[in-house]
C-alpha positions as CSV (number, residue, x, y, z in Angstrom):
1,M,-41.6,-29.2,39.6
2,T,-41.3,-29.2,43.3
3,E,-42.8,-26.4,45.5
4,K,-39.3,-25.3,46.5
5,A,-38.2,-24.6,42.8
6,K,-41.2,-22.5,41.9
7,T,-40.8,-18.8,41.8
8,P,-43.5,-16.4,43.2
9,I,-44.6,-15.6,39.7
10,Q,-45.2,-19.3,38.9
11,S,-47.2,-19.8,42.0
12,E,-49.3,-16.7,41.3
13,F,-49.8,-18.0,37.7
14,E,-51.0,-21.4,38.9
15,A,-53.5,-19.8,41.3
16,L,-55.2,-17.9,38.4
17,P,-58.3,-19.2,36.7
18,L,-57.9,-20.5,33.2
19,D,-59.3,-17.4,31.4
20,Q,-56.9,-15.1,33.3
21,K,-54.0,-17.5,32.6
22,I,-54.8,-17.2,28.8
23,S,-55.1,-13.5,29.1
24,Q,-51.7,-13.2,30.9
25,L,-50.1,-15.4,28.3
26,M,-51.4,-13.3,25.5
27,K,-50.2,-10.1,27.2
28,M,-46.7,-11.7,27.6
29,E,-46.7,-12.8,24.0
30,V,-47.5,-9.3,22.8
31,V,-44.7,-7.9,24.9
32,T,-42.4,-10.5,23.4
33,L,-43.4,-9.8,19.9
34,T,-43.1,-6.0,20.4
35,E,-39.6,-6.4,21.7
36,S,-38.7,-8.8,18.8
37,F,-40.1,-6.3,16.3
38,N,-38.2,-3.4,17.9
39,Y,-34.9,-5.4,17.8
40,V,-35.4,-6.2,14.1
41,V,-36.1,-2.6,13.3
42,K,-33.1,-1.3,15.3
43,S,-30.9,-3.9,13.7
44,A,-32.0,-3.0,10.2
45,T,-31.6,0.7,10.9
46,K,-28.0,-0.1,12.1
47,V,-27.2,-2.0,9.0
48,F,-28.5,0.8,6.7
49,E,-26.6,3.4,8.7
50,Q,-23.4,1.4,8.2
51,A,-24.1,1.0,4.6
52,G,-24.7,4.7,4.2
53,D,-21.4,5.4,6.1
54,A,-19.5,3.0,3.8
55,I,-21.0,4.7,0.7
56,Q,-20.1,8.1,2.1
57,D,-16.6,7.1,2.7
58,L,-16.3,5.7,-0.8
59,G,-17.6,9.0,-2.2
60,V,-15.1,10.9,-0.2
61,K,-12.2,8.7,-1.5
62,V,-13.5,9.0,-5.1
63,E,-13.8,12.8,-4.8
64,A,-10.2,13.1,-3.3
65,E,-8.9,10.9,-6.2
66,V,-10.7,13.1,-8.8
67,K,-9.4,16.3,-7.2
68,K,-5.9,14.8,-7.1
69,A,-6.1,13.8,-10.7
70,T,-7.5,17.1,-11.9
71,S,-5.0,19.2,-9.9
72,S,-2.1,17.2,-11.4
73,T,-3.5,17.7,-14.9
74,T,-4.1,21.4,-14.2
75,S,-0.5,21.8,-12.8
76,Q,0.9,20.2,-15.9
77,T,-0.9,22.5,-18.2
78,K,0.1,25.5,-16.2
79,T,3.8,24.5,-16.4
80,A,3.5,23.8,-20.2
81,A,1.8,27.2,-21.0
82,P,4.6,29.5,-19.8
83,K,7.0,27.6,-22.0
84,A,4.9,28.3,-25.0
85,A,4.4,31.9,-24.1
86,A,8.2,32.4,-23.5
87,A,9.0,31.2,-27.1
88,K,9.9,34.0,-29.3
89,P,7.7,34.5,-32.4
90,K,9.4,33.7,-35.7
91,A,10.4,36.6,-37.8
92,R,8.6,37.4,-41.0
93,P,10.4,36.2,-44.0
94,A,12.4,39.0,-45.6
95,K,10.7,40.5,-48.6
96,K,12.5,39.9,-51.9
97,P,13.1,43.0,-53.9
98,S,10.8,43.0,-56.8
99,A,12.4,43.2,-60.1
100,K,11.3,46.3,-61.9
101,K,11.5,46.5,-65.7
């Protein structure tokens, strides 16, 4: 690289002794690994949140369908019950006169 293309950070880094260069590189590596780890954790958390939301939405839909099915079954039985109750009971068969001897 030419002197004009170097950034101030590069110039400072070149001026450091070897042990400090290694120390600085290790610090930068730790920062990079920490940021990478945090990114992965946040991404995984976001995926699990989205999966949880999808499962919750599915549960709400299933619950709505069950309520709809049970309410239609309940309304059918309620409409059928009054018809049965409204039917007149059958009269008792007439007693035949017993033949007395």
